[in-house]
FIZA-127351 format. One line per 5 residues: number of its first residue (from 0); their letters; for each residue x, y, z of C-alpha. Coordinates in nm, 4 decimals, decimal comma. Last residue first. Example, Ala and Ser with C-alpha at 12.3 -4.5 7.8 and 13.67 -1.06 7.14 Angstrom:
% residues 2
1> sa> 1,3670 -0,1060 0,7140; 1,2300 -0,4500 0,7800
//
This chain:
% residues 241
240> kdema> 0,8300 4,9565 1,6686; 1,0543 4,9529 1,3955; 1,0791 4,5607 1,4217; 0,6868 4,5429 1,3947; 0,6835 4,7515 1,1001
235> iseda> 0,9502 4,5552 0,9135; 0,7438 4,2264 0,9938; 0,4240 4,3799 0,8636; 0,5885 4,4829 0,5359; 0,7344 4,1285 0,4933
230> nnckv> 0,3881 3,9735 0,5481; 0,2237 4,2103 0,2903; 0,5078 4,1262 0,0264; 0,4591 3,7511 0,0811; 0,0854 3,7830 0,0678
225> qrimc> 0,1133 3,9868 -0,2604; 0,3524 3,7363 -0,4145; 0,1260 3,4499 -0,3137; -0,1677 3,6335 -0,4698; 0,0248 3,6746 -0,7841
220> itmll> 0,1296 3,3285 -0,8039; -0,2357 3,2116 -0,7552; -0,3710 3,4431 -1,0634; -0,1109 3,2700 -1,2783; -0,2078 2,9264 -1,1403
215> allat> -0,5642 3,0001 -1,2261; -0,5085 3,1100 -1,5686; -0,2847 2,7907 -1,6253; -0,5636 2,5672 -1,4923; -0,8197 2,7531 -1,7417
210> vafaf> -0,5843 2,6508 -2,0154; -0,5435 2,2854 -1,9041; -0,9139 2,2716 -1,8525; -0,9846 2,3473 -2,2102; -0,7299 2,1118 -2,3225
205> ffnii> -0,8721 1,8173 -2,1192; -1,2469 1,9044 -2,2236; -1,1751 1,9679 -2,5623; -1,0218 1,6133 -2,5872; -1,3054 1,4398 -2,4144
200> mkfiy> -1,5828 1,5977 -2,6236; -1,3862 1,5155 -2,9300; -1,3593 1,1710 -2,8200; -1,7164 1,1326 -2,7816; -1,8057 1,2739 -3,0931
195> dlfgf> -1,5400 1,0421 -3,2726; -1,7173 0,7332 -3,1175; -2,0478 0,8176 -3,3164; -1,8535 0,9233 -3,6223; -1,6295 0,5999 -3,5807
190> vregc> -1,9529 0,3896 -3,5912; -2,0578 0,5758 -3,9148; -1,7330 0,5578 -4,0907; -1,6599 0,1858 -3,9985; -2,0226 0,0663 -4,0723
185> akayi> -1,9352 -0,1382 -4,4079; -2,1783 -0,1338 -4,6998; -2,2919 -0,4313 -4,8821; -2,5775 -0,5104 -4,6425; -2,6423 -0,8814 -4,6145
180> kepgg> -2,8591 -1,1312 -4,8365; -2,8857 -1,4847 -4,7387; -2,8749 -1,4152 -4,3601; -2,6366 -1,6066 -4,1343; -2,3536 -1,8582 -4,1669
175> kgqpr> -2,0424 -1,7995 -4,3728; -1,8689 -2,0542 -4,6067; -1,9511 -1,8613 -4,9301; -2,0038 -1,4931 -4,8637; -2,3678 -1,3598 -4,8091
170> hkcnt> -2,5250 -1,2180 -5,1146; -2,5245 -0,8459 -5,1694; -2,7352 -0,5627 -5,0705; -2,7349 -0,2009 -5,1064; -2,8677 -0,1721 -5,4531
165> adstc> -3,1285 -0,4119 -5,3850; -3,2963 -0,1937 -5,1135; -3,5075 -0,3107 -4,8375; -3,4404 -0,6570 -4,7039; -3,0784 -0,6601 -4,5976
160> ecsnp> -2,9744 -0,8980 -4,3032; -2,6729 -0,7551 -4,1227; -2,8695 -0,7222 -3,7960; -2,9032 -1,1023 -3,8176; -2,5519 -1,1562 -3,7247
155> ikngw> -2,2841 -1,3042 -3,9675; -2,1101 -1,6166 -3,8185; -1,8056 -1,7232 -3,9823; -1,5912 -1,4287 -3,8919; -1,7708 -1,1073 -3,8076
150> devng> -1,4997 -0,8764 -3,9260; -1,5269 -1,0651 -4,2699; -1,8565 -0,8477 -4,3499; -1,6194 -0,5308 -4,4141; -1,4417 -0,2466 -4,2287
145> igcce> -1,6744 -0,2368 -3,9458; -1,9057 -0,5002 -4,0266; -2,2535 -0,4774 -4,2101; -2,4394 -0,1633 -4,2927; -2,8008 -0,0326 -4,3039
140> fhkql> -2,7417 0,2411 -4,0455; -3,0325 0,1364 -3,8238; -2,9893 -0,2564 -3,8691; -2,6138 -0,2238 -3,8199; -2,6355 0,0036 -3,5030
135> adlmh> -2,7214 -0,2598 -3,2478; -2,4806 -0,5238 -3,3814; -2,2283 -0,2654 -3,3793; -2,2696 -0,1857 -3,0070; -2,2816 -0,5467 -2,9257
130> rigpv> -1,9685 -0,6093 -3,0940; -1,8030 -0,2921 -2,9224; -1,9270 -0,4184 -2,5898; -1,7794 -0,7664 -2,6375; -1,4463 -0,6388 -2,7164
125> emype> -1,2870 -0,8974 -2,9633; -1,4095 -0,6906 -3,2459; -1,1673 -0,4010 -3,1374; -0,8567 -0,6268 -3,1718; -0,9859 -0,7546 -3,5170
120> vless> -1,0262 -0,4069 -3,6867; -0,6469 -0,3519 -3,7707; -0,6103 -0,7249 -3,9102; -0,9623 -0,7045 -4,0745; -0,8342 -0,4441 -4,3323
115> tslfa> -1,0847 -0,2123 -4,4802; -0,9607 0,0907 -4,2951; -1,1780 0,3583 -4,1671; -1,2270 0,1862 -3,8268; -0,8825 0,1043 -3,7801
110> aklqn> -0,7159 0,4329 -3,8704; -0,9854 0,6155 -3,6808; -0,9143 0,4182 -3,3619; -0,5355 0,5180 -3,3980; -0,6170 0,8699 -3,4598
105> rrvvv> -0,8548 0,8729 -3,1360; -0,5756 0,6914 -2,9308; -0,3135 0,9637 -3,0162; -0,5402 1,2405 -2,9506; -0,6541 1,0887 -2,6267
100> tigci> -0,2965 1,0492 -2,5121; -0,2265 1,4248 -2,6014; -0,5485 1,5447 -2,3777; -0,4233 1,2957 -2,0888; -0,0700 1,4447 -2,0963
95> imiim> -0,2096 1,8132 -2,1146; -0,4601 1,7338 -1,8270; -0,2023 1,5655 -1,6005; 0,0146 1,8828 -1,6328; -0,2700 2,1160 -1,5567
90> gtgvl> -0,3800 1,9181 -1,2552; -0,0252 1,9202 -1,1111; -0,0193 2,2970 -1,1417; -0,3502 2,3275 -0,9818; -0,2916 2,1118 -0,6963
85> gafik> 0,0428 2,2913 -0,6209; -0,1075 2,6256 -0,6541; -0,4055 2,5237 -0,4254; -0,1521 2,4075 -0,1604; 0,0444 2,7373 -0,1992
80> iaidk> -0,2743 2,9373 -0,1281; -0,3476 2,7101 0,1806; 0,0061 2,7928 0,3077; -0,0070 3,1646 0,2411; -0,3379 3,2197 0,4352
75> eccaa> -0,5418 3,4734 0,2721; -0,8650 3,3543 0,4835; -1,0872 3,4231 0,1933; -0,8558 3,3552 -0,1039; -0,7643 3,0202 0,0493
70> figlf> -1,1253 2,9179 0,1349; -1,2343 2,9963 -0,2217; -0,9341 2,8147 -0,3878; -1,0211 2,5153 -0,1429; -1,3658 2,5075 -0,2648
65> svglv> -1,2472 2,5009 -0,6153; -1,0053 2,2104 -0,5531; -1,2848 1,9989 -0,3846; -1,5313 2,0670 -0,6807; -1,2529 2,0019 -0,9592
60> gfafl> -1,1478 1,6787 -0,7565; -1,5254 1,5563 -0,7500; -1,5070 1,5797 -1,1394; -1,1768 1,4298 -1,1675; -1,2818 1,1166 -0,9477
55> wfwgi> -1,5787 1,0577 -1,1593; -1,3681 1,0997 -1,4804; -1,1162 0,8320 -1,3336; -1,4064 0,6049 -1,2605; -1,5037 0,6197 -1,6297
50> spmgf> -1,1898 0,4248 -1,7027; -0,8978 0,5844 -1,8641; -0,8469 0,5510 -2,2309; -0,6785 0,2740 -2,4326; -0,9791 0,2088 -2,6413
45> sslqi> -1,1060 -0,0882 -2,4316; -1,0377 0,1476 -2,1209; -1,3452 0,3440 -2,2269; -1,5539 0,0190 -2,1223; -1,8521 -0,0527 -2,3643
40> gfssf> -2,1635 -0,2589 -2,2426; -2,3750 -0,0650 -2,4868; -2,6155 0,0600 -2,2169; -2,3074 0,0992 -1,9973; -2,1565 0,3454 -2,2267
35> lltlq> -2,4518 0,5679 -2,2413; -2,5400 0,5379 -1,8797; -2,1802 0,6233 -1,7724; -2,1789 0,9026 -2,0202; -2,4871 1,0464 -1,8570
30> avlfi> -2,3312 1,0255 -1,5102; -2,0100 1,1870 -1,6438; -2,2230 1,4686 -1,7712; -2,4053 1,5247 -1,4359; -2,0871 1,5265 -1,2356
25> mgsgi> -1,9520 1,7579 -1,4720; -2,2286 2,0008 -1,4239; -2,1489 2,0054 -1,0555; -1,7794 2,0695 -1,1393; -1,8941 2,3565 -1,3671
20> vvflv> -2,0905 2,5115 -1,0787; -1,7888 2,4798 -0,8253; -1,5746 2,6033 -1,1398; -1,7830 2,9160 -1,1463; -1,7325 2,9572 -0,7704
15> nyfif> -1,3595 2,9405 -0,8284; -1,3463 3,2044 -1,0962; -1,5880 3,4289 -0,8722; -1,3244 3,3823 -0,5802; -1,0407 3,4668 -0,8082
10> icklc> -1,2001 3,7666 -0,9557; -1,2933 3,9038 -0,6103; -0,9475 3,8483 -0,4758; -0,7778 4,0150 -0,7736; -0,9902 4,2999 -0,7172
5> gnikg> -0,9487 4,3277 -0,3459; -0,5672 4,3149 -0,3941; -0,4441 4,0500 -0,1387; -0,3055 4,1152 0,2015; -0,6317 4,2678 0,3273
0> m> -0,6485 4,6007 0,5072
//
């Protein structure tokens, strides 16, 4: 007879098999994020977030911990289950901290991108990847600058040139180089909408995994108690003999 309740054991193994599949999917998603950001030359660390390498590490970590959980449940070894519990508990705390950090950074980014103040935007405009992304999106969204055209300094890029609708055009400010007519609207709201989608995915990712890690930890604690009780019963039975 096993040391762990059969129903709990089956649920726990299924739970970890599911996370093996999720971990594999995460590796695919991180690969897509890597391609997306590299196409714009953007580093997540530019926004005060962990680099993409940490997401690779996390994805492979989920795979490794899930395999450990399956092994621990199958062999019913107390030490293996405790190691799994320690890793899951540590991971849960890290994910909560990371989730809160990303929320704070998102709010700071929102304040900068939706503001007309060049002082708030300036640190982001100094990042080459963000400048390249903005330059690529301006023609598509028919806008210029994050808060206003002043974000580009003295040299306005050709992507700001307005040739279609006169109502959305204005003359280039005096003392600036670049196209004669430029887009009147700023890109902050639309660019932030693009980045906000990525932020929301990351935030949901961290908090969803924190909740699932808590559920896994609770199941693991139940398993540890069952293994201890079973070992105690076996010790008493051997003493009686």
